[in-house]
N, C-alpha and C positions, 0 to 999 in steps of 0.2 A: 504493500500500499504505499502511495506516495504521502510526503509530509503534510501536503494540504489538499485534498481531493476537492474539486470544485463543487460547489452546492447548486450550480446552475446547469450541469451536464445533462440531466435528465429530469425535465419538468414534470414528467409522470410519475417519477420514484418518489419513495419516501426518503428524504435527506435529513440527516442527523448531524447536528453541531454537538461536539463535546466541549463543554466548559470545566476546567479543572486546574489545580495548581501543579506546578510542575514538581512540586515535593511529592506528588502522588502519582509518578509517572508510571510506575509498575502497575498500578490498579487501573489507571487509564489505558494502559496497553491491553490489558485483559479484557477491559469492556470493549474496546474498540474492535479487537480481533472477533469477539464473540458476536459483534453486531454485523460485521463485515462478512462473517463465516454464514451469517443466516440472511443474507441478501440485502441488507440496509447499505444505503449509500451514505457514507461518513465523512464528515470534515472535521479534522483536528489540527490544531497548530501544535507541532512538536518541536519548534524552536524556542529559543529563549523569548519570552514575552518583552516587548519593548523595541523590538527590532522593527526597520520600516516596513517589512513585509507584514508584520502583525498588525502595525497601525492601519495599513491600507487594505487589509482583508478581512480583519476580524469582524468588523461593523456588517460589512456586506455578507459574511457567513451567517451572522445571527438572523438578519433580515431576510435572506433568501432561504434558510431551511424551514422544514415543517416542525420539528422538535428539537428542542435543546435539553441535552442529558447533562445534568450537574453532578460531577463527581464530588460529593458532600463530605467534607472532612473538616477538622480543626484547621487545617491548613487553607482549605479554598474559601471558607467563611471569612478569614480574615485578609484575602486577597483582593485588592482594589480592582485588579483587572476582572476577576470573576464577579464581584459586584457589578461593575461596569456591564458586563455581558449580560447578566441576568436582568438588570434594570431595562436594558434595551430591549430584550425579549419580552419583557413585561409590557412596554409600551407598544411594542410591535405586535402584541396579542399572540405570542407564540405559546404552543404548548411546551410545558417544562416538566421533566421528570429528574427529581433528585434520585441518585443511587449511591447508597451508603453501607458501610459496615460499621459505622460508628454508633455508639448508644446515645438515644436522643437526649438523655439527661446530661451528657457531656457537651453536646453541641449546641442546643437550643439556647441555653442562656447567655452564650458567648455571640449569638447573632445579634446584629443591629436591628432596628424597626423595620427598615426597608426589606431587608432578607425574611424576617419573620412573615411579614405581610404577603411578599411574593410566594413563599412556600407554604403559606397556611391554607392555600386553595387549590393546591397540586397534591396528586398522588405520589407517594414515594415508594421505592423498592428498597426495602429494608433487608439487608442480608443478615442470615442466621449464622452466628459464629459456630454453632454445633452441627450445620447441615453440611452436606456433601457440595462439592463445586458444581456437580450436575444439578443438584437441588436449586442452588442459588442462581445459577443460570437460568433456570427455568423460570425463577422468581422474576429476573430482569426482564426476559423476554415477553412474559405473559403480562407484566406491568407496562411495558412499552405499547403492546397491543391495546390494553385498556384505555391508556393515555390517548392514544391516536384516535380512538372512536369518540372521544369526549367533545360536546360541542361548547367549547369554551369561548364564546363571543362576549363582547362588552356587556350585554344586556343581562346574560344569566350567569355571569362569573361568580356573583355573590351567591348563587346556589351551592357553593362549593367551599364557603368559608365556614370554619367552625367557631364557636364561643366557649370560652371556658368561664363558667358561672361560679366556680368556686375557687379556693385557693390552691386545690389539686390541679395542675395543668394537664391540659389534654393536648399538647402541641404536636399537631401535624403527624400523628400516629396512623394514618388510614392506609396502610397497605393493601387491605383487601376491599377497598371502596371508599366512598365518601359518606361517612355516617354522622350526620349531625347530632349533637347534644340536643337533648329535648329542651325546650325553651321553658324557662321558669315564669314567662310572662303570658298573659292572654290578650292582652290589648295593646295596640299600636303605641309607639313612643309618645307622641303629643298628647294624645287623649288621655293615656294613663297618668301622665306627668304634670299636665297643664290644663287639661279638660277640653272637651270638645267645643266649647263656647269662646275659648280665648284664641284671638287673631294675630296677636303679636308677642314675641319673646324675645328678650336679651341674649345675644350669643353667648356671654359668660355664664348665663344660667343654663343654657342648654348644654355647654361643655361641663358645668358642675353636675348636671343631671346624668349624663353620659357617665361619668366617673362614679356616681352613685349606682347607677343601674349595671354597669358593666365594669365594676372596680378592678376585679381580677384581669379580665381580658384586656382592659386598658392598661393596667400596670405592666402586664408583660411586654408593651411595646416600648416602655421606658421614654416616652415622648415629654418633652417640656410642654407645660400648659400653653405657653406664648406661641410656640410652633402649631399646636393643636387647634388654638384659636384662630391663627392666621390661615390654616389650612381650611377649617369649616367656613370662614368668611369667603375665601376665594375659590377654594377647589371643590367645596360641596355645594355651596349656595350661589357661587358666582357673583357675590357682592363686591362693590369697592372697598377699598381699605378702611374707608373712615364709617362705614355703615356698622351700627351697633346692634341692629335687630333683625329679626326674621319674621316674615309673615306666615301664617299658616298656608297661603297660596304657594309661596316660595319652597316651604317644605314639601307640599304635595308635588311641585314641580321637580324636585330633587329625588323623590320617590320614584316618579314615573317619568324618566327623562324623554321618552318617545311619546308621552301622552298617555293618560289613564284610559285604558280600554273597557269598554262595557264589562262589568262584572268583576274587574279587577280589584282586589283587596289588598290591604296592607296587612302584612304578616307581623306578628309581636315584635320580632327583631330585625325587620326590613331596614329600618332606619340606621341601626348601628351598623349593619353590614354594608349599608351603602356608603357609610362614613369610612369604614375600614377601606373599602375598595378606592375612595377618594383620597385618603391619606396614602395608599399604596402607589396610586398613580403620580401623587406629588413627589414623593421620596424617590420613584424610580426617574421622573423628569429631572429632579435637581442631580441625580448621579449622572445621568446621560449628558446633560447640556451643562455640567459643571466645566469651568476652564482647565480643570485637571484631569478631566475624563478622557479614558483611552479610547473612546468609541465616539465622541462628539462630532469629528469632522465627517467621520463616515456616516454617521446617523443623519447629519443635515444633508449630506450629498444624497442619500438614498431615501429620503422622506417619502418620494412619491410612491416607493414601493411598499410603505408601511399602509396596509389596506385596514385603516382603523379610523373612524370618526373621532375617537377619543383623542387621537395624537392633535389633530386639528383644533379641537376644543381645548387641549391642555396648552397648545402654543398660544392660543389666545388669551388664556388665564396668565400665563407667564409674561405676557406683554404688561401686565399691571402688577407684576411682581415688585417687591421692595427694593430688590437688588438690581441696580442699572446694568451690570453685566449680563444678567439674565433676560432683562427685557432687550437688551441689544442682540444677543444670541437668538432670542426667539423671533425678532424681527427679521433678521437675516434668514432664518430657518424657513419662515412663511413663503419665502421666494422659491423654495424647492418643492412647493406644494402645487396648489392650482393657481396659475396666473391669471385666471378668467373670474376668480372668486371675488365679488365686489365687497363682500364683508370683510374678507382679509385686507383689501386695499384700504377700506375705510378705517380699519383698525390700525394700520400702518401709517396712515396718513395724520392720525391723531397724534402720533408719537414725533411729529415735527415741532410740537410745543413742549416736549418732555423736558424736564428739569436738568437732565444729564447730557453733556454735549456728544458723547459717544452715541447714546441712543438716539439723537436727532440726526446725527451722521449716519446711523444704520438706516434710518427711516428713509433718508433721501436716496441711498444706495438702492433699498428695496423698490422705491417707487419708480426709479429707472427700470429695473427689470419688470415691474407691472407695466411699464410703458403707458401710463395713465394720463391722457390729455387733461382729464378733470382735476388733476392735481396741479397743473401748471400754475395757477394764481398763488396757491399755497407755497410752491417752491419758490416762485419770484420774491414772495415775502421774506422767505428765508434767506435767500441769496442776497437781499438789500439789508435785512435788519439782523440777522444773527451776530452775536458779539465774537463767536469763535471762526476764526478764518478757516479751520478745516471743514466746519459744518457749511460755511459758504461755497467753499470749494466743491463739497459733494452736491450741494444743491444746483450748482452750476453744471456739473457733469449730469446731473439727472435732466435738467432741462434740454442740454444738448442732445443726450439720448432720446428723449421724446420727440424734439424737433419739429413739432408743430409751428403753424405760423404765429400762433398766440405766443408761443415761448420764444420764438425768433425775434418777433416785435418787441416783447417785452424785455429781452436781454439787450436789444438793439437801444431802447430808450434808456436804460440803466447806464449803458457803455457812454451814450452820448452825453448824459447828464455828468457823468464821471469826468469826461474829458472838459466839459465846459467849466465844471468846479475848478478843475485842475488848471486851466488857461486863467481863470479868473484870480485864482490864488497867486498866480506868478506875475500879475499885472503890477 
């Protein structure tokens, strides 16, 4: 087998990408050979991670595969590369299968919140120390078959999360299928905590109520309340950062993002499961689009191949993030999606007035790619009035790229006035 079998060779085949720590190389080779011997098309990077080939190929491998097999160990859960790969798999809506010989009690407490959430809604292949190699191989192959049959789309992903209702953790131990803990609640989150007639609730009260209703499950994630409140505001309810309250209508829209179909009912834990999924996407997006991410560049380059509405929605939310670096990256990333999307263009255009100069510059560059005549007047204003020369330069380049008569005439007028002012100054 070659060091990096292409995941694009056979569009009709089942392509598997293996994510692993190089400290677990022997175990990875065993799994790789087992899969290859059983007819699977396997992609694995066997060179030292960090090389140029790795950075140019690993993101494409994740996005192009059908299944990511994660060699789970104490080594891999602390690997930045593995975390990046799994986070990209999460936002790409890829199926993920952890294979491990480790004891859950040894690895689960050492995972960060992002990994716990990613791996809490997938099936695991847990190898038995006392079983024969043939029996463990059979476990791996049968669990792969089961995982490939799961319809893990954005809408039904919450069906596979579990909840720890007590201090006795039930982390991710569903080798034989997804068996949800029986709910301790009988009524939906809003009605049981605030009452059916209440129409508006403070976000801080919602978070405190989550911590009360699901204290053991929430505690396992080890999230700061400040982060969780921010994620609730932006990633769950899609509110501006300064909004402090949620209406019941917004709550219902969050529960049923595709609209509430006739007869659809809120299950007792539906809200918390949606929140966990929102937290998972937020943490994964942070990991993938962080400036230190090993898959960021290839992720941006391949965004068109990620067939998930959730990614576009997530990018829109990143445009409102408190970190200007993230807003700038999200702005540029939108250029790699659908350049005919009017909503994307409108959201990017709003960034021309962002408080951060790099974000404004990114917005100018993105508008140039959208080739939007409707943005000419806004770009002319930036070119004339922005206090940062690099931003003015980006606006000028965008105007030149759009090249309409309005853009040309507007630039001509400004240049003429500049020349006149210069000449008057020299008199």
